[in-house]
C-alpha positions as CSV (number, residue, x, y, z in Angstrom):
1,X,-6.4,-142.6,-39.9
2,X,-7.1,-143.3,-43.6
3,X,-3.8,-141.7,-44.6
4,X,-1.9,-144.0,-42.2
5,X,-3.7,-147.1,-43.5
6,X,-2.9,-146.1,-47.1
7,X,0.8,-145.6,-46.2
8,X,1.0,-149.0,-44.5
9,X,-0.7,-150.8,-47.4
10,X,1.4,-148.9,-50.0
11,X,4.6,-149.7,-48.1
12,X,3.7,-153.4,-48.0
13,X,2.8,-153.4,-51.7
14,X,6.1,-151.7,-52.6
15,X,8.1,-154.1,-50.4
16,X,9.5,-151.4,-48.2
17,X,7.7,-152.3,-45.0
18,X,10.0,-154.1,-42.6
19,X,13.1,-153.5,-44.8
20,X,16.2,-153.4,-42.7
21,X,18.0,-150.1,-42.5
22,X,21.0,-149.4,-44.8
23,X,23.8,-151.8,-43.8
24,X,26.7,-149.5,-44.6
25,X,27.9,-147.9,-41.4
26,X,31.2,-146.5,-42.7
27,X,31.2,-143.5,-45.2
28,X,32.5,-144.1,-48.6
29,X,35.0,-141.8,-50.3
30,X,35.7,-141.0,-53.9
31,X,39.3,-141.9,-54.8
32,X,41.4,-142.9,-57.8
33,X,44.0,-145.4,-56.8
34,X,45.5,-147.8,-59.4
35,X,45.7,-151.4,-58.2
36,X,46.1,-154.9,-59.4
37,X,43.6,-157.7,-58.9
38,X,45.0,-161.2,-58.4
39,X,43.5,-164.6,-58.1
40,X,45.4,-167.9,-57.7
41,X,46.2,-169.4,-61.1
42,X,45.2,-166.3,-63.1
43,X,47.1,-163.4,-64.6
44,X,46.9,-160.1,-62.6
45,X,44.4,-157.5,-64.0
46,X,44.7,-153.8,-63.6
47,X,42.0,-151.7,-62.0
48,X,41.3,-148.4,-60.3
49,X,39.6,-148.0,-56.9
50,X,37.0,-145.4,-57.5
51,X,35.5,-145.4,-54.0
52,X,36.4,-146.9,-50.7
53,X,35.2,-147.4,-47.1
54,X,36.7,-149.2,-44.1
55,X,34.9,-152.4,-45.2
56,X,35.2,-152.5,-49.0
57,X,35.7,-150.7,-52.3
58,X,34.4,-150.3,-55.8
59,X,37.0,-151.1,-58.4
60,X,36.8,-150.2,-62.1
61,X,38.3,-153.1,-64.0
62,X,40.6,-152.0,-66.8
63,X,39.7,-153.5,-70.2
64,X,36.2,-154.6,-69.1
65,X,34.6,-153.4,-72.3
66,X,37.0,-155.2,-74.7
67,X,35.7,-158.0,-77.0
68,X,35.7,-161.5,-75.6
69,X,37.3,-162.7,-73.5
70,X,36.7,-160.0,-71.0
71,X,39.1,-159.9,-67.9
72,X,38.4,-162.5,-65.3
73,X,37.2,-160.0,-62.6
74,X,34.2,-159.2,-64.8
75,X,33.1,-162.8,-64.5
76,X,33.3,-163.2,-60.7
77,X,30.4,-164.4,-58.7
78,X,29.3,-163.2,-55.3
79,X,31.8,-164.6,-52.7
80,X,34.7,-165.3,-55.1
81,X,37.9,-164.5,-53.3
82,X,40.9,-162.4,-54.7
83,X,43.6,-160.0,-53.6
84,X,43.9,-156.3,-54.2
85,X,47.5,-155.2,-54.6
86,X,48.8,-151.6,-54.4
87,X,46.2,-150.2,-52.1
88,X,48.2,-150.8,-48.9
89,X,51.7,-152.1,-48.2
90,X,50.5,-155.7,-48.3
91,X,48.0,-157.5,-50.5
92,X,44.4,-157.2,-49.2
93,X,42.3,-160.3,-49.2
94,X,38.7,-159.6,-50.3
95,X,35.6,-161.2,-51.9
96,X,33.3,-160.1,-54.6
97,X,30.0,-158.6,-53.7
98,X,28.8,-157.8,-57.3
99,X,30.1,-157.0,-60.8
100,X,28.2,-154.6,-63.1
101,X,29.4,-152.9,-66.2
102,X,33.1,-153.3,-65.3
103,X,32.6,-152.1,-61.7
104,X,33.6,-154.7,-59.2
105,X,32.4,-154.2,-55.6
106,X,34.4,-156.0,-53.0
107,X,34.3,-156.6,-49.2
108,X,37.7,-156.6,-47.4
109,X,38.8,-159.5,-45.2
110,X,41.2,-157.5,-42.9
111,X,43.5,-158.5,-40.1
112,X,44.2,-156.0,-37.4
113,X,47.3,-154.5,-39.0
114,X,45.6,-154.1,-42.4
115,X,42.5,-152.6,-40.8
116,X,44.6,-150.0,-39.0
117,X,46.6,-149.2,-42.1
118,X,43.4,-148.9,-44.2
119,X,41.7,-146.7,-41.6
120,X,44.8,-144.4,-41.5
121,X,44.8,-144.1,-45.3
122,X,41.1,-143.3,-45.2
123,X,41.6,-140.7,-42.5
124,X,44.2,-139.0,-44.6
125,X,41.7,-138.5,-47.5
126,X,40.3,-135.0,-47.9
127,X,37.2,-134.6,-45.8
128,X,35.2,-132.9,-48.5
129,X,34.7,-136.0,-50.6
130,X,32.5,-138.6,-48.7
131,X,29.9,-140.1,-50.9
132,X,26.3,-140.4,-49.9
133,X,25.2,-144.0,-49.4
134,X,23.1,-145.4,-52.2
């Protein structure tokens, strides 16, 4: 009984009690796909998709570590919208989740046709490279 009480108190102190389960339902896959990031009124910026799932991707922004000014994708805020070009046959609408050290995490806004094409592309990936959720 004392061990259970200690665990409950420790979990509450560490902030892990009542934490919702991991939200990622789709597995992510390591890839290297060159893409362009576009935003209305701004020049396109090159990047590489380094992992992908059915709902989003992590994109390494090329030139993120150059002296000022850094490319615009490195200055995005959560929710800023853009397009990813070169991943599928059409431009994919997405929004920024986070940017850290030149790695842009995005969530896709997919219509049915794009969702099916993305799922087909992911299904064609080698099955030995799914990442573990972090």
